[in-house]
CHARMM-style PDB file with segment names, atoms N, HN, CA, C and O in Angstrom:
ATOM      1  N   UNK     1      -1.694  10.319  -0.885  1.00  0.00      PROA
ATOM      2  CA  UNK     1      -1.970   8.924  -1.044  1.00  0.00      PROA
ATOM      3  C   UNK     1      -3.354   8.662  -0.475  1.00  0.00      PROA
ATOM      4  O   UNK     1      -3.664   9.072   0.643  1.00  0.00      PROA
ATOM      5  N   UNK     2      -4.162   7.996  -1.230  1.00  0.00      PROA
ATOM      6  HN  UNK     2      -3.910   7.663  -2.139  1.00  0.00      PROA
ATOM      7  CA  UNK     2      -5.521   7.719  -0.806  1.00  0.00      PROA
ATOM      8  C   UNK     2      -5.621   6.484   0.080  1.00  0.00      PROA
ATOM      9  O   UNK     2      -4.646   6.060   0.700  1.00  0.00      PROA
ATOM     10  N   UNK     3      -6.804   5.927   0.122  1.00  0.00      PROA
ATOM     11  HN  UNK     3      -7.596   6.272  -0.382  1.00  0.00      PROA
ATOM     12  CA  UNK     3      -7.087   4.742   0.927  1.00  0.00      PROA
ATOM     13  C   UNK     3      -7.453   3.603  -0.021  1.00  0.00      PROA
ATOM     14  O   UNK     3      -8.272   3.792  -0.921  1.00  0.00      PROA
ATOM     15  N   UNK     4      -6.860   2.428   0.164  1.00  0.00      PROA
ATOM     16  HN  UNK     4      -6.195   2.274   0.895  1.00  0.00      PROA
ATOM     17  CA  UNK     4      -7.179   1.312  -0.730  1.00  0.00      PROA
ATOM     18  C   UNK     4      -8.631   0.862  -0.591  1.00  0.00      PROA
ATOM     19  O   UNK     4      -9.222   0.949   0.485  1.00  0.00      PROA
ATOM     20  N   UNK     5      -9.189   0.386  -1.686  1.00  0.00      PROA
ATOM     21  HN  UNK     5      -8.710   0.316  -2.561  1.00  0.00      PROA
ATOM     22  CA  UNK     5     -10.559  -0.114  -1.691  1.00  0.00      PROA
ATOM     23  C   UNK     5     -10.608  -1.628  -1.847  1.00  0.00      PROA
ATOM     24  O   UNK     5     -11.687  -2.207  -1.979  1.00  0.00      PROA
ATOM     25  N   UNK     6      -9.455  -2.262  -1.831  1.00  0.00      PROA
ATOM     26  HN  UNK     6      -8.579  -1.791  -1.724  1.00  0.00      PROA
ATOM     27  CA  UNK     6      -9.330  -3.713  -1.928  1.00  0.00      PROA
ATOM     28  C   UNK     6      -8.415  -4.218  -0.827  1.00  0.00      PROA
ATOM     29  O   UNK     6      -7.580  -3.467  -0.325  1.00  0.00      PROA
ATOM     30  N   UNK     7      -8.560  -5.480  -0.445  1.00  0.00      PROA
ATOM     31  HN  UNK     7      -9.239  -6.091  -0.853  1.00  0.00      PROA
ATOM     32  CA  UNK     7      -7.661  -6.056   0.552  1.00  0.00      PROA
ATOM     33  C   UNK     7      -6.253  -6.206   0.007  1.00  0.00      PROA
ATOM     34  O   UNK     7      -5.279  -6.054   0.743  1.00  0.00      PROA
ATOM     35  N   UNK     8      -6.142  -6.506  -1.288  1.00  0.00      PROA
ATOM     36  HN  UNK     8      -6.933  -6.630  -1.886  1.00  0.00      PROA
ATOM     37  CA  UNK     8      -4.832  -6.713  -1.875  1.00  0.00      PROA
ATOM     38  C   UNK     8      -4.897  -6.524  -3.381  1.00  0.00      PROA
ATOM     39  O   UNK     8      -5.882  -6.881  -4.027  1.00  0.00      PROA
ATOM     40  N   UNK     9      -3.833  -5.956  -3.925  1.00  0.00      PROA
ATOM     41  HN  UNK     9      -3.033  -5.665  -3.400  1.00  0.00      PROA
ATOM     42  CA  UNK     9      -3.703  -5.804  -5.381  1.00  0.00      PROA
ATOM     43  C   UNK     9      -2.239  -6.015  -5.744  1.00  0.00      PROA
ATOM     44  O   UNK     9      -1.339  -5.568  -5.032  1.00  0.00      PROA
ATOM     45  N   UNK    10      -2.014  -6.694  -6.852  1.00  0.00      PROA
ATOM     46  HN  UNK    10      -2.745  -7.056  -7.430  1.00  0.00      PROA
ATOM     47  CA  UNK    10      -0.656  -6.974  -7.307  1.00  0.00      PROA
ATOM     48  C   UNK    10      -0.458  -6.386  -8.694  1.00  0.00      PROA
ATOM     49  O   UNK    10      -1.233  -6.650  -9.613  1.00  0.00      PROA
ATOM     50  N   UNK    11       0.595  -5.585  -8.830  1.00  0.00      PROA
ATOM     51  HN  UNK    11       1.225  -5.371  -8.084  1.00  0.00      PROA
ATOM     52  CA  UNK    11       0.967  -5.029 -10.123  1.00  0.00      PROA
ATOM     53  C   UNK    11       2.157  -5.806 -10.650  1.00  0.00      PROA
ATOM     54  O   UNK    11       3.183  -5.906  -9.977  1.00  0.00      PROA
ATOM     55  N   UNK    12       2.029  -6.360 -11.849  1.00  0.00      PROA
ATOM     56  HN  UNK    12       1.195  -6.279 -12.396  1.00  0.00      PROA
ATOM     57  CA  UNK    12       3.145  -7.039 -12.502  1.00  0.00      PROA
ATOM     58  C   UNK    12       3.792  -6.035 -13.447  1.00  0.00      PROA
ATOM     59  O   UNK    12       3.178  -5.604 -14.423  1.00  0.00      PROA
ATOM     60  N   UNK    13       5.022  -5.669 -13.156  1.00  0.00      PROA
ATOM     61  HN  UNK    13       5.522  -6.019 -12.363  1.00  0.00      PROA
ATOM     62  CA  UNK    13       5.700  -4.601 -13.880  1.00  0.00      PROA
ATOM     63  C   UNK    13       6.481  -5.140 -15.075  1.00  0.00      PROA
ATOM     64  O   UNK    13       6.851  -6.314 -15.099  1.00  0.00      PROA
ATOM     65  N   UNK    14       6.730  -4.297 -16.054  1.00  0.00      PROA
ATOM     66  HN  UNK    14       6.430  -3.344 -16.036  1.00  0.00      PROA
ATOM     67  CA  UNK    14       7.463  -4.696 -17.256  1.00  0.00      PROA
ATOM     68  C   UNK    14       8.844  -5.243 -16.950  1.00  0.00      PROA
ATOM     69  O   UNK    14       9.365  -6.064 -17.704  1.00  0.00      PROA
ATOM     70  N   UNK    15       9.434  -4.808 -15.872  1.00  0.00      PROA
ATOM     71  HN  UNK    15       9.010  -4.141 -15.259  1.00  0.00      PROA
ATOM     72  CA  UNK    15      10.780  -5.258 -15.496  1.00  0.00      PROA
ATOM     73  C   UNK    15      10.775  -6.690 -14.961  1.00  0.00      PROA
ATOM     74  O   UNK    15      11.834  -7.265 -14.711  1.00  0.00      PROA
ATOM     75  N   UNK    16       9.585  -7.264 -14.785  1.00  0.00      PROA
ATOM     76  HN  UNK    16       8.724  -6.797 -14.988  1.00  0.00      PROA
ATOM     77  CA  UNK    16       9.477  -8.606 -14.242  1.00  0.00      PROA
ATOM     78  C   UNK    16       9.294  -8.625 -12.735  1.00  0.00      PROA
ATOM     79  O   UNK    16       9.129  -9.695 -12.148  1.00  0.00      PROA
ATOM     80  N   UNK    17       9.319  -7.467 -12.102  1.00  0.00      PROA
ATOM     81  HN  UNK    17       9.452  -6.598 -12.578  1.00  0.00      PROA
ATOM     82  CA  UNK    17       9.112  -7.391 -10.661  1.00  0.00      PROA
ATOM     83  C   UNK    17       7.634  -7.173 -10.350  1.00  0.00      PROA
ATOM     84  O   UNK    17       6.832  -6.894 -11.242  1.00  0.00      PROA
ATOM     85  N   UNK    18       7.293  -7.305  -9.085  1.00  0.00      PROA
ATOM     86  HN  UNK    18       7.944  -7.532  -8.361  1.00  0.00      PROA
ATOM     87  CA  UNK    18       5.919  -7.114  -8.624  1.00  0.00      PROA
ATOM     88  C   UNK    18       5.871  -5.984  -7.620  1.00  0.00      PROA
ATOM     89  O   UNK    18       6.810  -5.779  -6.851  1.00  0.00      PROA
ATOM     90  N   UNK    19       4.769  -5.254  -7.632  1.00  0.00      PROA
ATOM     91  HN  UNK    19       4.006  -5.421  -8.257  1.00  0.00      PROA
ATOM     92  CA  UNK    19       4.486  -4.254  -6.606  1.00  0.00      PROA
ATOM     93  C   UNK    19       3.155  -4.651  -5.986  1.00  0.00      PROA
ATOM     94  O   UNK    19       2.123  -4.655  -6.657  1.00  0.00      PROA
ATOM     95  N   UNK    20       3.186  -4.984  -4.702  1.00  0.00      PROA
ATOM     96  HN  UNK    20       4.024  -4.980  -4.156  1.00  0.00      PROA
ATOM     97  CA  UNK    20       2.021  -5.478  -3.989  1.00  0.00      PROA
ATOM     98  C   UNK    20       1.473  -4.387  -3.076  1.00  0.00      PROA
ATOM     99  O   UNK    20       2.224  -3.741  -2.345  1.00  0.00      PROA
ATOM    100  N   UNK    21       0.163  -4.189  -3.124  1.00  0.00      PROA
ATOM    101  HN  UNK    21      -0.448  -4.713  -3.717  1.00  0.00      PROA
ATOM    102  CA  UNK    21      -0.505  -3.228  -2.247  1.00  0.00      PROA
ATOM    103  C   UNK    21      -1.440  -4.023  -1.349  1.00  0.00      PROA
ATOM    104  O   UNK    21      -2.305  -4.753  -1.834  1.00  0.00      PROA
ATOM    105  N   UNK    22      -1.264  -3.880  -0.027  1.00  0.00      PROA
ATOM    106  HN  UNK    22      -0.562  -3.288   0.367  1.00  0.00      PROA
ATOM    107  CA  UNK    22      -2.078  -4.618   0.941  1.00  0.00      PROA
ATOM    108  C   UNK    22      -2.772  -3.646   1.890  1.00  0.00      PROA
ATOM    109  O   UNK    22      -2.227  -2.600   2.242  1.00  0.00      PROA
ATOM    110  N   UNK    23      -3.978  -4.011   2.293  1.00  0.00      PROA
ATOM    111  HN  UNK    23      -4.421  -4.861   2.007  1.00  0.00      PROA
ATOM    112  CA  UNK    23      -4.716  -3.232   3.284  1.00  0.00      PROA
ATOM    113  C   UNK    23      -4.984  -4.152   4.474  1.00  0.00      PROA
ATOM    114  O   UNK    23      -5.978  -4.877   4.501  1.00  0.00      PROA
ATOM    115  N   UNK    24      -4.092  -4.110   5.445  1.00  0.00      PROA
ATOM    116  HN  UNK    24      -3.285  -3.521   5.423  1.00  0.00      PROA
ATOM    117  CA  UNK    24      -4.188  -4.968   6.624  1.00  0.00      PROA
ATOM    118  C   UNK    24      -5.383  -4.538   7.480  1.00  0.00      PROA
ATOM    119  O   UNK    24      -5.486  -3.379   7.880  1.00  0.00      PROA
ATOM    120  N   UNK    25      -6.283  -5.489   7.755  1.00  0.00      PROA
ATOM    121  HN  UNK    25      -6.199  -6.431   7.430  1.00  0.00      PROA
ATOM    122  CA  UNK    25      -7.456  -5.194   8.567  1.00  0.00      PROA
ATOM    123  C   UNK    25      -8.593  -4.550   7.793  1.00  0.00      PROA
ATOM    124  O   UNK    25      -9.491  -3.964   8.397  1.00  0.00      PROA
ATOM    125  N   UNK    26      -8.574  -4.645   6.477  1.00  0.00      PROA
ATOM    126  HN  UNK    26      -7.844  -5.121   5.987  1.00  0.00      PROA
ATOM    127  CA  UNK    26      -9.590  -4.005   5.642  1.00  0.00      PROA
ATOM    128  C   UNK    26     -10.939  -4.720   5.762  1.00  0.00      PROA
ATOM    129  O   UNK    26     -11.032  -5.930   5.557  1.00  0.00      PROA
ATOM    130  N   UNK    27     -11.971  -3.959   6.093  1.00  0.00      PROA
ATOM    131  HN  UNK    27     -11.895  -2.976   6.259  1.00  0.00      PROA
ATOM    132  CA  UNK    27     -13.354  -4.435   6.103  1.00  0.00      PROA
ATOM    133  C   UNK    27     -14.232  -3.275   5.641  1.00  0.00      PROA
ATOM    134  O   UNK    27     -13.732  -2.181   5.378  1.00  0.00      PROA
ATOM    135  N   UNK    28     -15.527  -3.511   5.545  1.00  0.00      PROA
ATOM    136  HN  UNK    28     -15.933  -4.399   5.759  1.00  0.00      PROA
ATOM    137  CA  UNK    28     -16.416  -2.406   5.158  1.00  0.00      PROA
ATOM    138  C   UNK    28     -16.493  -1.345   6.250  1.00  0.00      PROA
ATOM    139  O   UNK    28     -16.917  -0.222   5.979  1.00  0.00      PROA
ATOM    140  N   UNK    29     -16.089  -1.676   7.487  1.00  0.00      PROA
ATOM    141  HN  UNK    29     -15.744  -2.589   7.707  1.00  0.00      PROA
ATOM    142  CA  UNK    29     -16.134  -0.729   8.600  1.00  0.00      PROA
ATOM    143  C   UNK    29     -14.802  -0.044   8.880  1.00  0.00      PROA
ATOM    144  O   UNK    29     -14.760   0.957   9.595  1.00  0.00      PROA
ATOM    145  N   UNK    30     -13.719  -0.567   8.328  1.00  0.00      PROA
ATOM    146  HN  UNK    30     -13.752  -1.381   7.747  1.00  0.00      PROA
ATOM    147  CA  UNK    30     -12.405   0.038   8.566  1.00  0.00      PROA
ATOM    148  C   UNK    30     -11.980   0.778   7.302  1.00  0.00      PROA
ATOM    149  O   UNK    30     -11.243   0.248   6.471  1.00  0.00      PROA
ATOM    150  N   UNK    31     -12.451   1.989   7.177  1.00  0.00      PROA
ATOM    151  HN  UNK    31     -13.050   2.420   7.852  1.00  0.00      PROA
ATOM    152  CA  UNK    31     -12.248   2.746   5.943  1.00  0.00      PROA
ATOM    153  C   UNK    31     -11.175   3.834   6.061  1.00  0.00      PROA
ATOM    154  O   UNK    31     -10.934   4.569   5.104  1.00  0.00      PROA
ATOM    155  N   UNK    32     -10.543   3.940   7.206  1.00  0.00      PROA
ATOM    156  HN  UNK    32     -10.738   3.343   7.984  1.00  0.00      PROA
ATOM    157  CA  UNK    32      -9.495   4.937   7.409  1.00  0.00      PROA
ATOM    158  C   UNK    32      -8.157   4.241   7.558  1.00  0.00      PROA
ATOM    159  O   UNK    32      -8.073   3.144   8.111  1.00  0.00      PROA
ATOM    160  N   UNK    33      -7.100   4.892   7.056  1.00  0.00      PROA
ATOM    161  HN  UNK    33      -7.168   5.783   6.607  1.00  0.00      PROA
ATOM    162  CA  UNK    33      -5.787   4.281   7.227  1.00  0.00      PROA
ATOM    163  C   UNK    33      -5.109   4.855   8.461  1.00  0.00      PROA
ATOM    164  O   UNK    33      -5.194   6.049   8.751  1.00  0.00      PROA
ATOM    165  N   UNK    34      -4.442   3.975   9.168  1.00  0.00      PROA
ATOM    166  HN  UNK    34      -4.373   3.005   8.932  1.00  0.00      PROA
ATOM    167  CA  UNK    34      -3.698   4.369  10.354  1.00  0.00      PROA
ATOM    168  C   UNK    34      -2.255   4.656   9.954  1.00  0.00      PROA
ATOM    169  O   UNK    34      -1.829   5.811   9.947  1.00  0.00      PROA
ATOM    170  N   UNK    35      -1.515   3.627   9.628  1.00  0.00      PROA
ATOM    171  HN  UNK    35      -1.861   2.688   9.633  1.00  0.00      PROA
ATOM    172  CA  UNK    35      -0.132   3.777   9.208  1.00  0.00      PROA
ATOM    173  C   UNK    35       0.049   3.177   7.826  1.00  0.00      PROA
ATOM    174  O   UNK    35      -0.788   2.414   7.343  1.00  0.00      PROA
ATOM    175  N   UNK    36       1.151   3.537   7.206  1.00  0.00      PROA
ATOM    176  HN  UNK    36       1.830   4.157   7.598  1.00  0.00      PROA
ATOM    177  CA  UNK    36       1.468   3.048   5.871  1.00  0.00      PROA
ATOM    178  C   UNK    36       2.954   2.692   5.844  1.00  0.00      PROA
ATOM    179  O   UNK    36       3.788   3.437   6.360  1.00  0.00      PROA
ATOM    180  N   UNK    37       3.276   1.550   5.241  1.00  0.00      PROA
ATOM    181  HN  UNK    37       2.599   0.945   4.822  1.00  0.00      PROA
ATOM    182  CA  UNK    37       4.649   1.064   5.183  1.00  0.00      PROA
ATOM    183  C   UNK    37       5.021   0.726   3.742  1.00  0.00      PROA
ATOM    184  O   UNK    37       4.238   0.112   3.018  1.00  0.00      PROA
ATOM    185  N   UNK    38       6.205   1.125   3.339  1.00  0.00      PROA
ATOM    186  HN  UNK    38       6.842   1.624   3.927  1.00  0.00      PROA
ATOM    187  CA  UNK    38       6.745   0.751   2.045  1.00  0.00      PROA
ATOM    188  C   UNK    38       7.953  -0.139   2.309  1.00  0.00      PROA
ATOM    189  O   UNK    38       8.960   0.303   2.862  1.00  0.00      PROA
ATOM    190  N   UNK    39       7.835  -1.397   1.906  1.00  0.00      PROA
ATOM    191  HN  UNK    39       7.017  -1.756   1.457  1.00  0.00      PROA
ATOM    192  CA  UNK    39       8.890  -2.391   2.130  1.00  0.00      PROA
ATOM    193  C   UNK    39       9.320  -2.450   3.599  1.00  0.00      PROA
ATOM    194  O   UNK    39      10.505  -2.553   3.913  1.00  0.00      PROA
ATOM    195  N   UNK    40       8.320  -2.380   4.490  1.00  0.00      PROA
ATOM    196  HN  UNK    40       7.357  -2.296   4.235  1.00  0.00      PROA
ATOM    197  CA  UNK    40       8.572  -2.504   5.929  1.00  0.00      PROA
ATOM    198  C   UNK    40       8.972  -1.225   6.628  1.00  0.00      PROA
ATOM    199  O   UNK    40       9.108  -1.216   7.851  1.00  0.00      PROA
ATOM    200  N   UNK    41       9.167  -0.139   5.887  1.00  0.00      PROA
ATOM    201  HN  UNK    41       9.057  -0.146   4.894  1.00  0.00      PROA
ATOM    202  CA  UNK    41       9.565   1.142   6.474  1.00  0.00      PROA
ATOM    203  C   UNK    41       8.353   2.052   6.559  1.00  0.00      PROA
ATOM    204  O   UNK    41       7.678   2.302   5.560  1.00  0.00      PROA
ATOM    205  N   UNK    42       8.080   2.548   7.770  1.00  0.00      PROA
ATOM    206  HN  UNK    42       8.628   2.344   8.582  1.00  0.00      PROA
ATOM    207  CA  UNK    42       6.923   3.421   7.965  1.00  0.00      PROA
ATOM    208  C   UNK    42       7.083   4.700   7.165  1.00  0.00      PROA
ATOM    209  O   UNK    42       8.139   5.333   7.181  1.00  0.00      PROA
ATOM    210  N   UNK    43       6.014   5.071   6.461  1.00  0.00      PROA
ATOM    211  HN  UNK    43       5.157   4.556   6.448  1.00  0.00      PROA
ATOM    212  CA  UNK    43       5.988   6.293   5.671  1.00  0.00      PROA
ATOM    213  C   UNK    43       5.418   7.426   6.513  1.00  0.00      PROA
ATOM    214  O   UNK    43       4.392   7.267   7.174  1.00  0.00      PROA
ATOM    215  N   UNK    44       6.088   8.563   6.482  1.00  0.00      PROA
ATOM    216  HN  UNK    44       6.921   8.692   5.944  1.00  0.00      PROA
ATOM    217  CA  UNK    44       5.589   9.730   7.207  1.00  0.00      PROA
ATOM    218  C   UNK    44       5.023  10.771   6.252  1.00  0.00      PROA
ATOM    219  O   UNK    44       4.386  11.734   6.681  1.00  0.00      PROA
ATOM    220  N   UNK    45       5.259  10.575   4.945  1.00  0.00      PROA
ATOM    221  HN  UNK    45       5.776   9.793   4.597  1.00  0.00      PROA
ATOM    222  CA  UNK    45       4.680  11.482   3.963  1.00  0.00      PROA
ATOM    223  C   UNK    45       3.542  10.771   3.237  1.00  0.00      PROA
ATOM    224  O   UNK    45       3.295   9.589   3.474  1.00  0.00      PROA
ATOM    225  N   UNK    46       2.870  11.468   2.381  1.00  0.00      PROA
ATOM    226  HN  UNK    46       3.070  12.429   2.189  1.00  0.00      PROA
ATOM    227  CA  UNK    46       1.688  10.914   1.716  1.00  0.00      PROA
ATOM    228  C   UNK    46       1.907  10.643   0.231  1.00  0.00      PROA
ATOM    229  O   UNK    46       0.975  10.754  -0.566  1.00  0.00      PROA
ATOM    230  N   UNK    47       3.130  10.289  -0.139  1.00  0.00      PROA
ATOM    231  HN  UNK    47       3.887  10.198   0.509  1.00  0.00      PROA
ATOM    232  CA  UNK    47       3.372  10.019  -1.544  1.00  0.00      PROA
ATOM    233  C   UNK    47       4.494   9.008  -1.718  1.00  0.00      PROA
ATOM    234  O   UNK    47       5.376   8.876  -0.870  1.00  0.00      PROA
ATOM    235  N   UNK    48       4.438   8.300  -2.834  1.00  0.00      PROA
ATOM    236  HN  UNK    48       3.721   8.406  -3.523  1.00  0.00      PROA
ATOM    237  CA  UNK    48       5.547   7.460  -3.265  1.00  0.00      PROA
ATOM    238  C   UNK    48       5.803   7.796  -4.726  1.00  0.00      PROA
ATOM    239  O   UNK    48       4.898   8.228  -5.440  1.00  0.00      PROA
ATOM    240  N   UNK    49       7.020   7.599  -5.160  1.00  0.00      PROA
ATOM    241  HN  UNK    49       7.755   7.249  -4.580  1.00  0.00      PROA
ATOM    242  CA  UNK    49       7.380   7.989  -6.518  1.00  0.00      PROA
ATOM    243  C   UNK    49       7.171   6.839  -7.504  1.00  0.00      PROA
ATOM    244  O   UNK    49       7.066   5.676  -7.114  1.00  0.00      PROA
ATOM    245  N   UNK    50       7.114   7.180  -8.748  1.00  0.00      PROA
ATOM    246  HN  UNK    50       7.200   8.124  -9.065  1.00  0.00      PROA
ATOM    247  CA  UNK    50       7.025   6.201  -9.830  1.00  0.00      PROA
ATOM    248  C   UNK    50       8.230   5.257  -9.764  1.00  0.00      PROA
ATOM    249  O   UNK    50       8.091   4.050  -9.961  1.00  0.00      PROA
ATOM    250  N   UNK    51       9.402   5.813  -9.488  1.00  0.00      PROA
ATOM    251  HN  UNK    51       9.515   6.794  -9.328  1.00  0.00      PROA
ATOM    252  CA  UNK    51      10.614   5.013  -9.397  1.00  0.00      PROA
ATOM    253  C   UNK    51      10.516   3.986  -8.270  1.00  0.00      PROA
ATOM    254  O   UNK    51      10.975   2.855  -8.431  1.00  0.00      PROA
ATOM    255  N   UNK    52       9.930   4.357  -7.139  1.00  0.00      PROA
ATOM    256  HN  UNK    52       9.557   5.275  -7.008  1.00  0.00      PROA
ATOM    257  CA  UNK    52       9.761   3.417  -6.030  1.00  0.00      PROA
ATOM    258  C   UNK    52       8.832   2.276  -6.421  1.00  0.00      PROA
ATOM    259  O   UNK    52       9.075   1.128  -6.049  1.00  0.00      PROA
ATOM    260  N   UNK    53       7.789   2.571  -7.153  1.00  0.00      PROA
ATOM    261  HN  UNK    53       7.592   3.504  -7.455  1.00  0.00      PROA
ATOM    262  CA  UNK    53       6.877   1.531  -7.626  1.00  0.00      PROA
ATOM    263  C   UNK    53       7.603   0.609  -8.592  1.00  0.00      PROA
ATOM    264  O   UNK    53       7.467  -0.612  -8.505  1.00  0.00      PROA
ATOM    265  N   UNK    54       8.379   1.183  -9.518  1.00  0.00      PROA
ATOM    266  HN  UNK    54       8.490   2.175  -9.588  1.00  0.00      PROA
ATOM    267  CA  UNK    54       9.089   0.398 -10.525  1.00  0.00      PROA
ATOM    268  C   UNK    54      10.143  -0.531  -9.917  1.00  0.00      PROA
ATOM    269  O   UNK    54      10.503  -1.536 -10.531  1.00  0.00      PROA
ATOM    270  N   UNK    55      10.636  -0.210  -8.736  1.00  0.00      PROA
ATOM    271  HN  UNK    55      10.344   0.606  -8.238  1.00  0.00      PROA
ATOM    272  CA  UNK    55      11.616  -1.066  -8.067  1.00  0.00      PROA
ATOM    273  C   UNK    55      10.962  -2.333  -7.508  1.00  0.00      PROA
ATOM    274  O   UNK    55      11.648  -3.302  -7.182  1.00  0.00      PROA
ATOM    275  N   UNK    56       9.637  -2.313  -7.402  1.00  0.00      PROA
ATOM    276  HN  UNK    56       9.081  -1.525  -7.667  1.00  0.00      PROA
ATOM    277  CA  UNK    56       8.916  -3.450  -6.836  1.00  0.00      PROA
ATOM    278  C   UNK    56       8.895  -3.371  -5.319  1.00  0.00      PROA
ATOM    279  O   UNK    56       9.537  -2.509  -4.718  1.00  0.00      PROA
ATOM    280  N   UNK    57       8.151  -4.281  -4.711  1.00  0.00      PROA
ATOM    281  HN  UNK    57       7.629  -4.981  -5.199  1.00  0.00      PROA
ATOM    282  CA  UNK    57       8.065  -4.305  -3.265  1.00  0.00      PROA
ATOM    283  C   UNK    57       6.626  -4.341  -2.790  1.00  0.00      PROA
ATOM    284  O   UNK    57       5.717  -4.732  -3.522  1.00  0.00      PROA
ATOM    285  N   UNK    58       6.440  -3.920  -1.535  1.00  0.00      PROA
ATOM    286  HN  UNK    58       7.178  -3.602  -0.941  1.00  0.00      PROA
ATOM    287  CA  UNK    58       5.120  -3.985  -0.908  1.00  0.00      PROA
ATOM    288  C   UNK    58       4.772  -2.660  -0.247  1.00  0.00      PROA
ATOM    289  O   UNK    58       5.563  -2.094   0.507  1.00  0.00      PROA
ATOM    290  N   UNK    59       3.585  -2.185  -0.543  1.00  0.00      PROA
ATOM    291  HN  UNK    59       2.942  -2.645  -1.155  1.00  0.00      PROA
ATOM    292  CA  UNK    59       3.015  -1.012   0.122  1.00  0.00      PROA
ATOM    293  C   UNK    59       1.881  -1.539   0.989  1.00  0.00      PROA
ATOM    294  O   UNK    59       0.901  -2.079   0.476  1.00  0.00      PROA
ATOM    295  N   UNK    60       2.015  -1.380   2.300  1.00  0.00      PROA
ATOM    296  HN  UNK    60       2.811  -0.941   2.716  1.00  0.00      PROA
ATOM    297  CA  UNK    60       1.022  -1.931   3.219  1.00  0.00      PROA
ATOM    298  C   UNK    60       0.364  -0.838   4.046  1.00  0.00      PROA
ATOM    299  O   UNK    60       1.037  -0.015   4.668  1.00  0.00      PROA
ATOM    300  N   UNK    61      -0.955  -0.847   4.041  1.00  0.00      PROA
ATOM    301  HN  UNK    61      -1.502  -1.515   3.536  1.00  0.00      PROA
ATOM    302  CA  UNK    61      -1.751   0.089   4.827  1.00  0.00      PROA
ATOM    303  C   UNK    61      -2.320  -0.644   6.030  1.00  0.00      PROA
ATOM    304  O   UNK    61      -2.778  -1.779   5.895  1.00  0.00      PROA
ATOM    305  N   UNK    62      -2.301  -0.027   7.195  1.00  0.00      PROA
ATOM    306  HN  UNK    62      -1.928   0.895   7.304  1.00  0.00      PROA
ATOM    307  CA  UNK    62      -2.999  -0.534   8.365  1.00  0.00      PROA
ATOM    308  C   UNK    62      -4.302   0.247   8.470  1.00  0.00      PROA
ATOM    309  O   UNK    62      -4.298   1.470   8.616  1.00  0.00      PROA
ATOM    310  N   UNK    63      -5.395  -0.462   8.393  1.00  0.00      PROA
ATOM    311  HN  UNK    63      -5.398  -1.455   8.274  1.00  0.00      PROA
ATOM    312  CA  UNK    63      -6.718   0.175   8.354  1.00  0.00      PROA
ATOM    313  C   UNK    63      -7.325   0.228   9.753  1.00  0.00      PROA
ATOM    314  O   UNK    63      -7.005  -0.595  10.611  1.00  0.00      PROA
ATOM    315  N   UNK    64      -8.215   1.216   9.974  1.00  0.00      PROA
ATOM    316  HN  UNK    64      -8.475   1.884   9.277  1.00  0.00      PROA
ATOM    317  CA  UNK    64      -8.901   1.369  11.257  1.00  0.00      PROA
ATOM    318  C   UNK    64     -10.284   1.961  11.037  1.00  0.00      PROA
ATOM    319  O   UNK    64     -10.602   2.451   9.953  1.00  0.00      PROA
ATOM    320  N   UNK    65     -11.101   1.909  12.084  1.00  0.00      PROA
ATOM    321  HN  UNK    65     -10.843   1.512  12.964  1.00  0.00      PROA
ATOM    322  CA  UNK    65     -12.474   2.426  11.992  1.00  0.00      PROA
ATOM    323  C   UNK    65     -12.523   3.938  11.954  1.00  0.00      PROA
ATOM    324  O   UNK    65     -13.329   4.507  11.217  1.00  0.00      PROA
ATOM    325  N   UNK    66     -11.681   4.605  12.728  1.00  0.00      PROA
ATOM    326  HN  UNK    66     -11.026   4.143  13.326  1.00  0.00      PROA
ATOM    327  CA  UNK    66     -11.701   6.060  12.806  1.00  0.00      PROA
ATOM    328  C   UNK    66     -10.345   6.615  12.965  1.00  0.00      PROA
ATOM    329  OT1 UNK    66     -10.182   7.833  13.047  1.00  0.00      PROA
TER     330      UNK     66
END
């Protein structure tokens, strides 16, 4: 999983649900991710599945300087 380049992006899925990607603390100086959460649950791996995206929800990155 890479690092977001936007503060927020919303995907409107065919099922009528939304998948929101947020970069908490995103600035031009905070280009590294600290933690990542999918629907409030901390992710310890670096991937999410297509099925998880299709279910909708929120993927949130906590950004940091280093």
